[in-house]
N, C-alpha and C positions, 0 to 999 in steps of 0.2 A: 504493501501500500503506498502511497505518496503524499505528502503534504504540499498544502497549496496556503499558506500563510496560515491560518490560525484551525484551520477544518482540514480535516480527512478526507480523503477523495471518495465522493457517493454518498457523505451525510447531508448535502445538502437536500437531496433529493427527502430527506426523512423528515416524519414529523416534529414538532419541537412540543407537543405536546405530551407526547410519551417517550418511555424507553425504547431503545432499537429492539429487546427483547417482546416487546408487545407490540412495536410495529409489525414483526414479523408475525408474531400469533395471527393478528388483526387479515394483515396479507395472505396468510393461510386459509384462514374461513373464506371467503370468500374467492380463491383459485379454482374452485370447481365450478360456481356459479359463472365465471369468466370464461371457462375454456367451454363448458356445455350450453353457455347462452340463454339458462335455464336456472329455473330453481331446482335445488337439489335434495331438497329436504326428503329423508325417507317417510316420514310421517306427515301425510295430508294436511293434517287439523295444526301443525304448527306454521303452515303455510299464511302470507296475510290474505285476507278475503277482499275481493276487488269488488270496486262500486256496484251498489244493487240498481238495478234499473229505472226507480223512481227516485235515486237518491241525487244530489245536488252533485255536481263534478267539482272536487274540492279542489281539482289543478286547474280550472278555467281563467285563471290570468296568472302565470307562475311570476311573471316579471312585474306585477303588481303590488302594492301595500298590501290588498283584501283579497284573503284567500277565499277559495270560490266566486270571486266577481262580484259586480256590481248590479244588484235588482234594478229588472227593467223601471224604467220613467224615473231614477237617481242619478244623482253623478258620484264619483268617487268622494268628493269634497262632502256633499250630502251623510255619505254614508258615515264616514270619519267625524263630522258635527255632531248628528244624532250618536254614534255610540258614545263621544268624548261627553254629552248630556246625559246619556244614559248610566252611564259608571259611576257618574254622582249623585242619583237621580233613584233612591230604592223606590219599592213598590208603597210605601207608607204616605208620601204627599199624596199620592192619587187617591182621590180627584181632590185637586187644588186649585188656589188660584196662584197667580204671581208670586203674591207674597210669601203664601205656604212654601211654593219650588225655591227660593232663593234662601228661604230662613234653612231647609232642609241639606242645600246644597252647601250651605255653609256649616251648617251642623257637619258636614262630612268633608269640611276642609278643602273643597274645591279649589281650583285656580279660580284667580281672579276674572280672567276670559271668561270662564265658564259661568260666576256669579253675572258679569256685565252682562252676558247674552242673555242670562233669565230675565233680567231687568228692563232688555227688550218687551216682552210680552205684553201685551196690552192689560190694561187691569181690568178688576170686575169680571173678568172672564174665568171659567172654571173647566180646569184641563183634566180628563178623562185619563189619558197616559200619555207616554213619551210621542207616539207620532202625532198626537193634537199641537204638542209643543213646537214639536218641529215644523209641522207644517203652519202656526200662526208664527214662528220666525222667520218664514219664508223659504225653507227649505223642500227640495221635490221630495216626494213619499213615492213607495214604489207603487204601481198599476196595477 
């Protein structure tokens, strides 16, 4: 083996998260699949099940930030905004008014941007669910 600087030859191709021994074990585990180009488990029940016919395709947008894609009628930004609102609002303030939702968000230590967004809600209206909140804030919803 020859040395180049601080590294031994061949170590640049190795993982920095595992020891060389663990890297070799992991490589050995997948050799059968690489050579056979198919799964090599002897017991079928150990295989990962394929997606069922009616289930959503969870790999619809692998390059995007959302797993499973964007619902019809919505934009990616609207999905992210609605998810952020739902993250800080539990079921307890629903149905509730703007003040109830703002108070609940503050109780859960929501970021100022989320509280400010909730403060934009019209006063005197009661919201039954997070979809009503998103609609009132002007975000598109699924069709």
